[in-house]
N, C-alpha and C positions, 0 to 999 in steps of 0.2 A: 451852380452845381455845387457852391455851399449850402444851400439847403436841400439838398437831393436826398440825404437819408431821412430827415424829418418830413419830406414831401412823400416818403415810401410808407413811413410810419402811418402818417395821416390817412395817406389813401387805403391801407391795407385795414387800418381801425373802421374807417368808412364801410368798406366792401365788406369786412367783417359782422358789423352793423347790421347793413341791408342784406347779409346772406341769413343771418338768422331770423330775421323780420321773413325774409321771402320763403324762407324755409318752414317757419310757422304756417305762414298763409299755404303755400305747397301742400303741408300735410293735412291743415284743415280742408282744403279744397280737394285731396285725395282720397278723403275719406266718404266724401260725399259724392266723388267719383265713383268709388268702390260700390255706394248704394244705389247708384244709379246704373253702374254696369249690370248688378244684379236683375235691376229692375228690367232694363235693355233687354239681356238676354230670355228672363220670364215673358215678358209682354211681346217679343216679337217669334221666339220660339225657332226660329231658321237657322241653324247654325251652317257655317261653309262648310262644305266636307273638306276632307283631307286631299293634299296635291302632293304627287309623286311625279318624280321625273323618270319616262320609260326610255331614256338616251336620246330621244330625238325632239321632242315635245312635252310639256308640261300636262299631266293628264288629271281628273277629278272625275269622280263617280264615273270609271273608266272610260270616260271622253277627253280626248286632247283639245286644248284650249291654247290660245296665246292671250297672255295676259297684256292689258296695256294700262295704263297711269303715268304718273309721274313724282318726283321727289317733293317731299312736304315739308317747309319751311314756312311756319305761320306768319303771315302779313304783318302783323302788329308786331307780336313778341319774338319773331325771329328764332334766332338759336337759343334764345333764353325764355324759349317758351315751360323750361320743366320747374323754373322760380318763378314765372310769373304765369301760374297756372290757371286757368280760363277753361274751363271745362263744356261752356255754350257755344264759346267762338270755336274752339277746334270740333263739335259736333256741327256746327254750322260750316265749317269746312270739309267735313265729310260728304255731307248733305249735299254740296255744290260740287264735289268730284263724283260722286251718283249719277248726280244728273249730268255731268258730262261723259258718262260710260266709262267711269274707271272701273278696273277690276284688281287692281293691285295700286300700293301708294309705298314707296321706300322712304325710310326716314331716318332720323340721327340718334342713335341711342349715347346720350352723353357719358361718355366714362367718369369725368369726375363726378359728376352727378350719381351717377351709379355705385362708385366707389370712391366716396371722399378720405376714406385714408386706407393705406393698403389691408386690404384684405377684408375690410370693415364695409358690410354692401348696406347700401339707403333702402329701407322696407319704402319709403315711399314712392322710390323712384320705379320699383316694380308695382304699387299701384296704379301708378300713373298708367305705365304700359299695359297692365290689367284694363284701364278703362278702354285705351286703344284699342285694345282687343277685343271689348263689346261693342265699338262702334263699326271695327271691325265685319263681325255676326250682320249687326243691323243694317248697314250700309251695303253689305255683301262685296266686300272691298278687302282684300287678302294685303295683309301688313308684310312689308321685307324691310326688317330691322337691318341697321348699318350700325356693326359694333365699333367700338373702341375709337371715338371721332377725336380727334384728329384735325387734319386740315377740313375746313368747309366754310364756304363762303368768300369769296375774296382772297385776300394772302393772310386771312385770321389761321392762328395755331390753338385749338384749345384743349391745353395742356392741362396734365393732371397737377396738383399743385406740390404733390409730394415726388415727381421724377425726379428731381434735384441733377437735371444735367445729363441721367442716365438715358443710354440707347435704345428707345420701345423696340426697335428690332433686333437687339444684339445681347444685352446687359443679361444677365444669368435671372437675377432677383425680378427684374419688370416680364422677363419671360414667364417666370413661375405664378406671378400676380394675374398676365393675362391669360394665361391658362385657366387657372381657377375661376377667373370670371366668365369665361367663356363656357366653362362647365355649369357655372351658377346658371347662364342663360338658358341651357341643355334642361338640367335640372325644373327650373321655374314651367318650361315651357316643351317639354319632350312630348306630347300628345297634344298640345294646343293646332287645332285644325286651321287657325284664321292666318296663322303665320304660313308663308309660303316657301319660305327659305331663310337664311341667314346670309347676311351680306359680313366678311369680315371686318373689317373695315372700308372706309370710300377712300380712291386715289391713293393707296400706298405706293411708293414709303410716306412714311409719316413726315409730312414737310419741313419739320424741324432739322431732320438727318436726313432730307433728300440726297445732298451729293456723299454721305456715309454709309450710305447703304449698299450690301453686295450682292452679289448673288445668292451665295453661300447662305444670308441674314435673310432673303425673302424665303428661300427654299426653308430653311429652318423653322422660321417664324410662321409662315402656312401649316407647316404639317404640327408643330404641335398646338396653334390655336384651333385645327381642325381636331385633333385629338380631344381637344378639352371638350369641346361641344359633343363630340361622339361619346364622351364618357355616360351620359346619359338620354342623349336624343339622338336615336337611329332613323327618324322618321325626316328631318327637315333637310332637303337639299342644300349645300353649301357654297358660296361664291366669294370671289373676293373683287372688289369695286373697283379695279384697275381703268386709268385714264391714261391712253396714249402709250402704256408702257411695250408695245409691240412696235410700233412705227418711231419709238425714240431709244429701243433696245434697252428698255429699264429693267433692273434686278426683278421686279414683278411680272413681266411677261410672260406670255401663256404657256411657253415650253416650259419656264421652270415651275410653276404651280399645278399644271394640269395633273399629274399624278395624286394630287390631293383633294382638288376640289371636285364636284359634281358638274357643274358647269362654267363656262367663264362669262364674263362683260366685257365691253366697250362703252367710251366716250367719246365717240368720234367729232369732237369740237375741231372742225377743220381752219375755224377761225383763228387757232392758237396754233397751228403749226402752216406756218406762210410759206415755209422751206420745201412743205411737200404741194401744198396747194398755192400757188401765188395768183391767187385769183380773188375774184369780187367774192364774197359770201353765198349769193344767188349765183353759182355757174356750173358749168358741166361737168367739171373736174370736183367742186364742192361736194355736188348733190350724190357723187359716188364713195363719198366718204367712208359711210356707214357700210355699205355694201364690201367695200376692200378690207377695213378694219376686222369684221366678222370672218371674211373669210380667210383673212391671215390668220385668226386665231384658232379658226376650225383645224388649220393644219395640226394644230397641236392634240385633237383627238379628243375634243367636249364639245357639247354644242355652245351656243353663244347669244347673249340676251343684250339689245342697246340698253345699256343702264341711264345715259346722261345723255343728250343732245339738244342743241339748240342756239340762241342766239339772245342777245337783249335788247328790247324796244327803246333801250337808251342810246343804242349804237346803230341800230336798223331801224327800217320801216316794218311795223307788225305783218303788213300784207307780204313781202317778201320772205322774213321769219316763218310764218305760214305755209309758203310755198316751198319754201328750203328743207323743211321739215317733213314737208309729206312727201316731196320728191326721196328722200331718204327713206322714210318710214318704209315705203311701196320697196324701195330696191333694197332695202334689208330684209323685209320679209321674204321677197323673192330670194335674198342670199341664204335663205334656210334662219336667221333670225327668230329665236322661241319666246321672245317679248319685247314689249317695249315699255320702255320706263322713263320719260323726258327729264330734265332738270327745266324747268321745274312747276308746280304747280299755281303759284302765286307771286306777282311783283311785292315787294317792300313796301309796307306803308310810310308816309313823308317823315311820319316821328323816329323812323331808323336811321334817317340821313343825317340827323344829325351827330351820331355816333359811331363807335367804328364796329362793325369793319365795313358796312356801308358808309361810313363819313369819308375814308380813304379810299373807296371804289365805286365810283359811279354808278360804272356799267352792270355791277351785281343788282342794281335796284330795280331794273324793268327785265327779269328773266321769263318771268310766269306768263301761263297761257291765260291767265286772268288776271284783270288788275288787283290793288293791293281789296279793294271792297267790292270784290267777288263780280266783277262786270265781264263778259265776254271779251277776250281779245281775237284776231281771226285764227290764229293757232287753236284756241277753243273749239271753233265752230269745225274746223278739218280737222282738230283729233276725234270730236265725237263721231263725225262722221266715219271715218277709218274706223273708229272701234265699231260702229254698225255691221262695216263692211266684213270686219274679222269675225266678229260674233255667229257669223251665218255660216263660216266655214267648217267643214268636214275633214276633220283631220287625219280620220283613221284608216291607216296602211299609208300614210302621204309621207314623202321624203325628199330634200332636195335632190332634183337630178345631178346623175353625176357629171364629172366635168368634161368636158372635150381636150382641155389643154390643163398641162401640168406645168406652173412657173416653180421651179426649186428654188428651194429656199437654202442654203449653204448651212450644213452642220455647224460651223464654226460660228453661224449665227444663232443656231437654237439653241445649242450646248449652254450649260451651265459654266462660266469661268472654272477653270480649273479641273475640268474633264478633260480625260486623256484617254477614254475607251475609245476612242475611234482612232488613234495617233497610230494603229499598226505594232505597238510594241509587243512583245511576248517573252514571258520568262525572265528570268534573272540578267543582270545588265552589269558591267563592270563599273561603268561611271551611269549613274542615271540622267535621264534627259529632264531638263529644267528649260520651260520657256519665259522668255520676259513678256510675252504677250499674253499671258495668263496670270494676270497679278496675284488672283487668291493663291495660285503654287507656291508664291517664293512670300514668306511670313516678312511682315511688316511694309509690304509694298501696297500701293491702292491698285485698283484695276486699271488700265492703260484706259486714256479717253479714246474713243470710237466714232466720235458722234458724227465725223464726218465721212467716214466708211459708210455706218448706219444709212444716213440720207442719201448717198451716193445709191446705195440698194434700194432703200426703199420708194426713193421717188421713181428708179427706174422700172421696180416691180408694180405701183402703183399706175405707170403709166400704159405697163403693157396690160395688165386689169383692164383698163378702159379700151385699149384699142381692141383687145380680144371681142368684149361686150358691144362693142361698135361694129364688128364683125359677127354680130351674133353666135358667138361661139363662148363658151362658160370656161372660164379659167378659175383654176385653186390652187394651193400652194402647200404643195408635198415636200418635207422635208426630205434632205438629202439622203439619209439611211431609211426612209419609209418608201412606202407602195408605190411609189411614182410611176413604175411600168406599168401599170392598170389604165393609164390614163392613153389615149389613143393617139396624142399630140404632147409633145413635152418642149417648153420655151426656155431657151436660156437667154435674156438681153443682157448684155453688157451693165453691171459690171460681173455679172457670175461666171463668166467665161475670163477673169482677169487673172493678175496675180499679185503676188506680196503683201506687204503688211502694212495696217489690221488684215488678217485672214478673213474676218465675218464676210466679205464682200464679195467671196467667190467659192468655189466647190473644189473641192479636195482631188490631188492628182490622178487616181484612181476610179473615180468617177465616170472619166471616159471609158475605162474600157468595159463597166456597166452600161453604159448610154449606147456604146457600139455595138454591143449583144442586143440590145432593145431595138436598132433600128436593124438590124441583121434580120431580128423575127418579125419586122412589120412594123415597128413604131416610127412616128415621124418627129423629126426634131427641127427645130427653128434655133438659131443663134443671132447674135449680133457681137461683134467685138470692136473694141477701139485698140490702141497702139500700144497700150500696156497686157493687151491679151497674152495668152497661154494655151493651148489646148494640145497635147501627145496627141501625136500618131492622125494629125488634122486631115493629113492626105485622105488617108481611107476613109473618115467619117464623113468628110466634108467635100472631096474632089479639088481642095486647093492645100497650098502650101503658103505660109504667111512670110513676107519676104524683109519688110521694114515698117517703119511709120510713115504716116501719110500726113504732115501739116497742113491745116487747111482753116479758111475762117469761113468761108461757104462749101457747101455740097448740093451738088444736085444729081440725083440718080435717072435716068434714062432708061426705059426698059429696049430693051432690042429684041426678045423673042416672045412668042407669046405663052403667059402663063396665067391659067385660069380665066376671072375677065380683064386681065390685062393685057393690053395691044403696043406693040411698038412706038413709039412714039410719047407715050405717056411719062409724065416726069414727077418728081417730089422733091421739095427744096428744103432746106434746112441750114438755117445758122448755128454758128459752133459755139456753143456758151462760153468758153474759154483756150487759151491756148496753152493746153495742158496736153500729158498721153493721155488723160481720161477722155479727151474730149477727139483726138484726132483718131482719124482712121486708120486702116492699114493697108498697106500693098500686098496685093494676092500675086499669087502665082498658080494659073489652073494647072488640075493633071487630070482628071477622071470627069470634074465635073461639068456641069454647061452654064454658061455667062448668061442670066436672065437681064440686069441690068449693068448700065456702066456709068461711072462718075463725071463729073467737071472735065476731067482730063483724059476720057477713055478709056479708065482702067477697070476692072471687074470690080463691079459693087455688091448685086445680089447673084449668087453661084448656087444652083441647085444641084442634088446629087442623088444617085441612087444605089443602094448597098442592101445587097439578100433583098429581102423583101420589103423595105422600107425607104425613106426616102428622107433627106436634109435639106435643109435653107440655110443661106450663110448671107448674113449681111456684112460689108466690109468697114460699116460706119456704126457708133451704138446708135442707133435711130430713136430709142426710147428716152435714152440720156440729154438727147438735144429737145425731144418734146417737154419733158419735163421743167427747162429751165425756159418754156417761155410763158409768162401771164396768159392767161384766158386762153390758153390755144386752143382747147376744143369749143371755145365760144364764137370760133370763126371758120372760115371755111378750110378743113383739116380731111387727107384722106391716106395717112399711113395704115391707117384699116386695113384698107383696099389690098395691101401685100398680104395681110395674115388671110385674111379672105380667101386669095389668090391663092395662098399655102394651100389652105382647106380645100378649095375646088381642086388643085392639081391633084392631093393624094386620096381625093374621095369622099371626104367626111362631108356628109349632110346633118346639119343639125337638127333636132324633133322641132324645133321651132324658131323662126328668123323672121325678121321684120326687112323692109324695102327702104327702112330709114335708119341710118346710122346713131341717128341720136335718138332712137327709142330704141331703149332696151328690154330683150325679152328674157323672163326666166322661167323655169319650170318646176312646180311640186307636182310629183309624180305620185299616182297610185297604180292599182290594179285596173287597167282600161277605164281610168278616171285621173282627171287631175285638175291642176290649178296652173292657168299662166300668168307670171305679175308681169304686166308694162308699165313702164316710167318713159316719159317725155324729158330729157335731159337738156332742154333747151327753152329757151326765152318764145320761140314761136310755136303756134301751133302745128299739130303736125295729121294730118291723113295717111293713115298709115295701112299698109297691108301686110296680115302675120300670116304665112305659109307654114307648112306641117308635113312633117312624115310621119307621123301616128297616128295614121289611121281615122283622126278625128271624125265625128259622125254629127256631134251638136256641140254648139259655145254658146254660154251665157253669160253675160256681166253682172257682175256682185254690184249692186248699187246699196246704198244705205239705206233707200226702202223696199228692197226686196231685189229679187232675180229678175233679170231682164235676159229673155232669149235673142240669139241675134243670129243672122243668116250665115249660113257658111256655103262658099260654093265650089265644089270639088274640094281639093285640100288647102284652102286660104280663106279668111273672111279679113273684111274691110272695118276699120272702126279709125274716130278721131278723141284725139288726146289735147287739152290746153297745155299752156304754158306750164312746164313742170308737172304736170297732172300724171298721177297715176292710177291704174285701173286692175282689178283681179278678175280674171275669165274663166269661168270654171268648164272642162272638157271633158267629154264622155265619148 
């Protein structure tokens, strides 16, 4: 400690000297690269066409396409590639990516390299980016630059030396400088067709201020930086490369930024969310991660792309990672993903193991789909096959099929902290309303910690989403004040029916007036409640009244009346995860409803009711909450989806496509008298599956890497086989 000041000076001096040497070398290399760029463009002559976003998919030359690729961090130089500039090695990477079928590559634009001093832009950095643009044209791979890096690779934070502790999402001077640099990128590349779009930054909030960033900061930062880009650049769509912001209720979640960006992204790293995915990496629940996050984000009103996904071969077997990513990619495309960009292209080279960030994060060394010396790993082979499949799709007029089920997301979850627009307050008041639950509305107070309530809501929503898919029903996540009434079915799994503070886990009291009208007009409503539930005018809606709490440690439901394909005597058993009001069920007093199932004490457990032209089904126990807390629950015999399916059968809802195997997900991308069915086997066992349709299908063909393979259809169904965690795309006409 006594020598710390001297050590700092020495280290700084060394770094400064190395920086000068590296900068000189980089400038020399950049000049060579600039000449190479001119030669490449002149000799090749084939320029990438401009890309637009038509609201559903990316388009080029008037044709829709799904860009496929990965994030590029060079194996040998890692995040130091701008100052250890090696044009030949970089071009070798682009050649390899081209071989693997890439049509997009996401890359980090190092903020400190482009702006070494406030407002002073490094011409060498722009020359290097120009060189990458030339390689993009040569190898027909679009660039997707991520600006203002920040956090990247392990725990590293790549700071600008002149930040001086200022908050990059809040400090006025930092915001001014960031907006100006965004405008500078827009000015340089406003008409550059090799750029598919701008990613404002990777995985905000900036890691260095992660716990100090509010909703308001995220909204303001996004708005300002987008405006900076748009000062000159009207061509390129804009996204913010968020990771887990929805499932963690972070400030950069889709609902906060959707108004300003053109599309959204997800980074479905299920291995880093064990509270939601308490399973092995390769598991049924884990392989639904991408589709879940995509669908949740789509509820904010923008198309969504998979930006990062995967796992490290330093922790998991290469074969299992390949299967994991394959299942998620197919499932994500079925959910409507407009692109796939995995983390990441290559492993780190062994020389990187000796210095940070790889020195301190061994798992980061093996994330690539290729080894550091450009040898294909199993994921690379699977990726190339999928790229060949996707390249054959004709997406003209295609759109994801509408949802059968809307799982309501409460407004308190979706709104920005401090937004009182849906509070029912009108006109002037003698005493203003102030909420301690909206920290931003009270100067000097932090936002409250709602992580526990968010996890409760998200885990239940994820479980309900998977149960719906296992019943061949498509679920999405409309917000409480959105157009949820367009869905034929509405699902409200506990805690959406709960009460209390934090409020973000449940709907507002007046929601039930609207949902009652929805049911009366012919809608179908399912809900589950725990002993903390509260539903106004419950008797008219569900044909029951809440009586009291029902503490228990084990729950068994026994069917006592025919319901869909459920027969009297069928049973469902659950373990209650905690002895709290969030996990206990409730005692019901039946009024106009019909008891479908009773619990272990012969008390009403499932009650069906008819109201006007619609129907409802209520569970006296939070079944989705129970399943959410059981590790690997969908990797063992589990049949709760049969309740969802029986409700659909009872109300007469017939999915356009369904399978006879709950582990095989089926999704539809529909056009005019044509479309695609995406199937995914979410189990470790090969499946022989029959696909049934009500869409008047006359012909079906499987899209294989080597081409289209016609299949035999018998009446309104066809049979096919899917291997362990295998996906398939079938064209129908």
